N, C-alpha and C positions, 0 to 999 in steps of 0.2 A: 812275642808281641809283634804287632804289625810293623812293617818296614819303616813307617814314618812315626812310630811311637803313639799312634792313635789307639786309645783303648776301645776295644770292640767287644760287643756282647753278641752271642749267638742265642737265638730264641726259637725253641721248638713249640709250635702252636698246635693245640688240639681244641676240640669244641668247648671243653669245660675249664681249661687251664693252659698256662704256658710254663715251660721249663726254660730257665735262663742260665747261661754260663758265661762268665768273664774269665777266660783262660789265663790271661796275664796276671790276674789277682787271685786265682784259684778259688773263685766264688761261684756258688750255684744256689739258685732259689727257684721255688715254684710259686706262681700267682694264680689265683682263681679268675675266671672270666667274669669279673664284675667291674663296674665303673670305678669303684673304690680301689680295687687291686690294680687296674690299669694306671690310675694316678700314682699309686704307691710304686709300681714298677718304674715309671718315669722318674720319680723322685730318687729311688734307689740307684738307678743308673747315673743320674746327675751327681749324686753324692760320691759315686765311685769313678767319676770323671770319664764316663763312657761318652765317646763322641759319635759312635756309629753303632746302630743295632741292625743285625741282619737276621732275616727270617725267610723260610721257604713259603712259596705260594701254597696255601692250605685250604683250598675250596672256599675262600672268602672269609674264613675265621680270622685271618690275619688283619683284615681291614680295620677293625675297631682298635686293635693293638697299635697298628701303624699310625692311625689318626691320633691316638693319645700320646704316642712318643713324639710325633712331629709337633704336636701342640706343646710338648715339653721341651722343644728346641733340640731334639736329638735327631740326627740324620738317620733315616731308615732306608735300607735296601731290601727288596724282596727278590729272592733268587729262585731259579727253577730247581725243584727238588731233585730232578734227575742229575743235575750237575753236582749237587752235594753228595748224592748217593754214589756217583762215580768216583768222587774224591775219597769218600769213606772206603770204598772197595779197594782203591789203589793203595790206601794206607793200611789195609787189612783190618778195618774197624767196622764191620757190618753188624755187630751185635745190635739188636733192635730194642732200644728202650729210650724213653724221652730224655733222660739225663744225658745219655751218650749222644743222642741226636743233637741236643743243644750244644754240646761240646764240639761235635763235628762241624756244625754250622759256624761256630766261632772260629775254629781252626781254618776252615775253608775261607772265611772272610779275611782272616789275617794273611793267609797265603796268597789269595787273589784279591788283594786290596782294591785294585782298580777294575776288577771284573764287572762286566755290565750286569745290572739288575733291571727290574722293571722300573721305568721312569714314573715318578709320581705325577699324575695329571688330575688336578682338582676338578676340572669339568667332567672328566670321565667318572671320578668318584661320586660327584653329585648325581650324574645320570644313573649310576649303579644304585644309589640310595633311593632314587625315585622309582625305578623299576622294581626294586625289592619291596618298597612300601606298597606298591599297587598289587603285588602278588600276595600280600598278607592282609 
């Protein structure tokens, strides 16, 4: 568990789903990329007393998940995938599958509890949404 006993979830984000791992509770789940499942993930994390969710930057797919979790009063950190990959490599855990990735993200977050992630900027998020809407 994290040094300050904060329960942390690692989330591996893909286009159609996320895989989630709460290492300290030995829990793993997969959620589809739907509004309903984003709400269910936030609820599931709250029921399990998760205080922080950590995910890699994933080409923008992480944005809706992060928004849903923040709306559910869960702290979200988005970290650079290269940092997690280097951590996994140093731990000898480079097997590539989404469940292992979620576990590695959780382990990384527990180990580097205060490591810098991308700061959430509501104005930047609104700008991204406006640009994205104009492109479609």
